[in-house]
C-alpha positions as CSV (number, residue, x, y, z in Angstrom):
1,X,123.3,93.9,109.5
2,X,119.2,93.9,109.3
3,X,117.7,96.9,107.6
4,X,116.4,99.1,110.5
5,X,112.9,100.5,110.3
6,X,113.5,104.0,111.1
7,X,116.1,104.9,108.0
8,X,114.2,102.8,105.6
9,X,112.7,105.1,102.8
10,X,108.9,105.6,102.2
11,X,107.4,107.4,100.4
12,X,103.5,106.4,101.1
13,X,104.1,105.5,104.9
14,X,105.2,107.8,107.2
15,X,107.5,106.1,110.1
16,X,107.8,107.3,113.6
17,X,110.1,105.8,116.4
18,X,110.2,103.1,117.0
19,X,110.8,104.9,120.2
20,X,112.6,104.1,123.8
21,X,110.0,101.4,124.3
22,X,110.4,99.4,120.6
23,X,106.8,100.4,119.5
24,X,107.0,102.1,116.1
25,X,104.3,104.3,114.7
26,X,103.3,103.7,110.9
27,X,100.9,106.3,109.5
28,X,99.2,105.9,105.3
29,X,100.1,109.0,104.5
30,X,98.1,109.9,101.3
31,X,95.7,112.1,103.4
32,X,94.5,114.0,100.0
33,X,92.8,110.5,99.0
34,X,91.7,109.1,102.8
35,X,94.9,107.3,102.3
36,X,93.6,104.9,99.5
37,X,96.0,102.2,98.3
38,X,97.4,102.3,95.0
39,X,100.2,99.8,93.7
40,X,103.2,101.5,95.5
41,X,101.7,101.4,99.4
42,X,100.8,97.9,98.6
43,X,104.9,97.3,97.7
44,X,105.9,99.4,100.8
45,X,103.5,98.0,103.3
46,X,105.0,94.3,102.2
47,X,107.9,96.4,102.6
48,X,107.3,97.4,105.8
49,X,106.7,94.0,107.3
50,X,110.0,92.5,106.5
51,X,111.7,95.6,107.9
52,X,109.9,95.6,111.3
53,X,110.4,91.9,111.3
54,X,114.2,92.3,111.0
55,X,114.7,95.3,112.8
56,X,115.5,94.7,116.6
57,X,114.7,97.6,117.8
58,X,110.8,97.0,117.7
59,X,108.5,95.6,119.6
60,X,105.1,96.5,118.5
61,X,103.8,98.2,115.3
62,X,101.2,100.9,115.6
63,X,99.2,101.4,112.1
64,X,96.8,104.6,111.3
65,X,96.2,107.2,108.2
66,X,97.1,110.9,108.2
67,X,94.2,113.2,108.1
68,X,90.5,112.0,108.5
69,X,90.7,108.7,107.1
70,X,92.1,105.6,108.1
71,X,92.2,104.1,104.5
72,X,89.7,104.1,101.9
73,X,90.4,101.1,99.9
74,X,92.1,101.1,96.0
75,X,92.6,103.7,94.8
76,X,89.9,104.9,92.3
77,X,92.6,105.6,89.2
78,X,93.7,101.9,90.1
79,X,90.2,100.9,90.3
80,X,88.9,102.5,86.9
81,X,91.9,101.0,84.8
82,X,91.0,97.0,86.3
83,X,88.2,96.7,83.2
84,X,91.1,97.2,81.0
85,X,93.8,95.2,82.3
86,X,94.7,91.6,80.7
87,X,94.5,89.3,82.9
88,X,98.0,88.7,83.2
89,X,98.3,91.8,84.5
90,X,95.1,91.6,86.4
91,X,96.5,88.9,88.2
92,X,99.7,90.5,89.0
93,X,97.8,93.4,90.8
94,X,95.7,90.8,93.0
95,X,99.1,88.7,93.7
96,X,100.8,91.6,95.0
97,X,97.9,92.6,97.0
98,X,97.2,89.4,99.0
99,X,100.8,89.2,99.4
100,X,101.0,92.0,101.4
101,X,97.6,90.9,103.3
102,X,99.8,88.0,104.0
103,X,103.4,89.5,104.7
104,X,101.4,92.1,107.7
105,X,99.9,88.9,109.2
106,X,102.7,87.2,109.4
107,X,104.6,89.6,110.6
108,X,105.8,88.1,114.1
109,X,105.7,91.6,116.0
110,X,102.2,92.6,117.3
111,X,100.2,94.9,115.3
112,X,97.6,97.0,116.7
113,X,95.7,99.3,114.1
114,X,94.0,102.9,115.3
115,X,91.3,103.4,113.1
116,X,91.0,107.0,113.2
117,X,88.4,107.2,109.8
118,X,87.1,105.2,106.9
119,X,88.1,101.8,106.7
120,X,86.7,100.6,103.9
121,X,87.1,97.7,101.4
122,X,91.2,97.1,101.1
123,X,91.7,99.4,104.1
124,X,89.6,96.9,106.2
125,X,91.6,94.3,105.4
126,X,94.4,96.6,107.0
127,X,92.5,96.9,110.1
128,X,91.8,92.7,109.9
129,X,94.8,92.0,109.5
130,X,96.2,93.5,112.5
131,X,96.1,91.5,115.9
132,X,94.0,94.4,117.7
133,X,91.8,97.2,116.5
134,X,91.0,100.4,117.8
135,X,88.7,102.6,116.5
136,X,88.1,106.3,117.4
137,X,84.3,107.7,117.5
138,X,84.9,108.7,114.3
139,X,85.5,105.5,112.4
140,X,83.3,103.6,110.0
141,X,83.8,100.5,108.4
142,X,82.7,98.1,105.5
143,X,83.6,95.7,102.9
144,X,82.4,97.9,100.1
145,X,83.8,96.2,97.1
146,X,80.9,95.2,95.7
147,X,79.6,99.0,95.8
148,X,82.7,99.0,92.6
149,X,80.8,95.9,90.9
150,X,83.1,93.8,92.4
151,X,83.5,90.4,94.6
152,X,83.9,90.8,98.4
153,X,86.1,88.4,98.3
154,X,89.2,90.2,98.0
155,X,92.9,90.4,100.1
156,X,91.8,87.9,102.4
157,X,88.7,89.2,103.7
158,X,86.3,86.2,103.1
159,X,89.3,84.3,105.8
160,X,90.0,87.0,108.0
161,X,86.6,88.8,108.8
162,X,84.5,85.7,109.9
163,X,86.9,84.9,111.8
164,X,86.8,87.8,113.8
165,X,83.1,88.5,113.8
166,X,81.4,85.2,112.6
167,X,80.1,84.0,109.7
168,X,76.6,85.4,110.1
169,X,77.8,89.1,110.7
170,X,80.5,88.5,107.8
171,X,77.7,87.6,105.6
172,X,75.8,90.2,106.4
173,X,79.1,92.9,105.8
174,X,80.2,90.7,102.4
175,X,76.8,90.9,100.5
176,X,75.3,94.0,101.4
177,X,78.4,96.2,101.2
178,X,76.8,98.7,104.0
179,X,79.0,100.9,106.0
180,X,79.0,100.9,109.9
181,X,80.2,103.1,112.4
182,X,82.4,102.3,115.6
183,X,79.9,101.3,117.6
184,X,78.2,98.9,115.7
185,X,82.1,97.7,114.8
186,X,82.3,97.2,118.3
187,X,79.2,95.3,119.2
188,X,80.3,92.2,116.6
189,X,83.6,92.0,117.8
190,X,85.4,94.0,114.7
191,X,86.9,96.3,117.0
192,X,88.6,95.5,120.7
193,X,87.9,99.3,121.8
194,X,86.4,102.8,120.8
195,X,87.7,105.9,121.6
196,X,87.2,109.6,121.3
197,X,89.3,110.9,118.1
198,X,92.2,112.5,120.9
199,X,92.3,109.2,122.8
200,X,92.8,107.0,120.0
201,X,96.9,107.6,119.4
202,X,97.4,107.4,123.0
203,X,95.6,104.2,123.6
204,X,97.2,102.3,121.2
205,X,100.6,103.6,122.6
206,X,99.7,102.3,125.8
207,X,98.2,98.6,124.3
208,X,101.4,99.1,122.8
209,X,103.3,99.4,125.9
210,X,101.8,96.4,127.6
211,X,102.9,94.3,125.2
212,X,106.1,95.6,124.5
213,X,107.2,95.5,128.4
214,X,106.7,91.7,127.5
215,X,108.9,89.5,126.3
216,X,109.5,90.0,122.5
217,X,110.2,86.0,121.8
218,X,106.9,85.3,123.7
219,X,105.1,87.7,122.1
220,X,107.1,86.2,118.8
221,X,105.5,82.8,120.3
222,X,102.0,84.0,121.3
223,X,101.5,85.5,118.2
224,X,102.4,82.5,116.3
225,X,100.6,80.3,118.1
226,X,97.2,82.5,117.8
227,X,97.5,82.5,114.0
228,X,98.1,78.5,113.5
229,X,95.7,77.2,116.2
230,X,92.6,79.4,115.2
231,X,92.8,76.8,112.3
232,X,93.4,73.6,114.4
233,X,91.7,70.2,113.4
234,X,91.5,69.4,117.4
235,X,92.5,70.5,120.9
236,X,94.7,67.6,120.7
237,X,96.6,69.2,117.9
238,X,96.5,72.5,119.2
239,X,98.4,71.5,123.1
240,X,100.9,69.8,121.1
241,X,101.9,73.0,119.3
242,X,101.3,74.7,122.9
243,X,103.5,72.2,124.4
244,X,106.7,72.8,122.1
245,X,105.9,76.5,122.4
246,X,106.0,76.9,125.7
247,X,109.3,75.0,125.9
248,X,110.9,77.2,123.8
249,X,110.1,80.5,125.8
250,X,111.4,78.9,129.1
251,X,114.7,77.9,127.7
252,X,115.0,81.5,126.3
253,X,117.5,83.9,128.0
254,X,114.7,86.8,128.1
255,X,111.9,84.7,129.9
256,X,114.9,84.4,132.7
257,X,115.1,88.2,132.9
258,X,111.3,89.0,132.8
259,X,110.6,86.3,135.3
260,X,113.4,88.1,137.3
261,X,111.2,91.2,137.3
262,X,108.1,89.8,137.7
263,X,109.3,88.0,141.3
264,X,110.9,91.2,142.6
265,X,107.6,93.3,141.7
266,X,105.6,90.4,143.7
267,X,108.1,90.4,146.4
268,X,108.1,94.5,146.7
269,X,104.3,94.6,146.6
270,X,103.9,91.8,149.3
271,X,106.5,94.0,151.5
């Protein structure tokens, strides 16, 4: 029997749901440090991806932060110890952080980031790895690694950010370490929508419900196809994958149910 997300014990994450629509709310739960990431949080986020994938009740995941921040990046206490580590010790931490971002991206369940405050450094990476990003008007976002004397190429940033905002905007953010507000983030495509703080979670749930009402198998194939074809070598290669993906979706039992429901809705509108 697969592990249930609702029954999994976390100390750095607070899990609400999944609700009747299959939506799970995951809250980063270190508000005293603006939800900065320590090694335990990396481990729990990686486990979250595995458990959410295996739980058939979960159809979409919303990620947000407790209190005033989304995630302020690496915990300063952890960061302060990095220069004293051996290369082997440092590499172990790097691999944990990197594999966490990879696990979240490859999780087949759609992931929505509800950015409620500061999202910097590794916190920005957590937002970038989501499929859809919503931000409150209080959100502030930036790469910020350079402010600690580190390279901005970390936890997938050099791969994720240019694909979302383009190379020029990514270069400016990564080289300057500049922190931008929500409206600036929306202008460059870093976030999909900006809403008030009071509207943020409701808006995230609204998007999640639009996703959750669709076939779970179709959503899985769509997410995997998007992630693969963003790096497709040609249109031909992309279509070859799409052909096989669509053939799989069309033969699924859930597709038949969704199509029947859609047909009934259209028939009702014509009456």
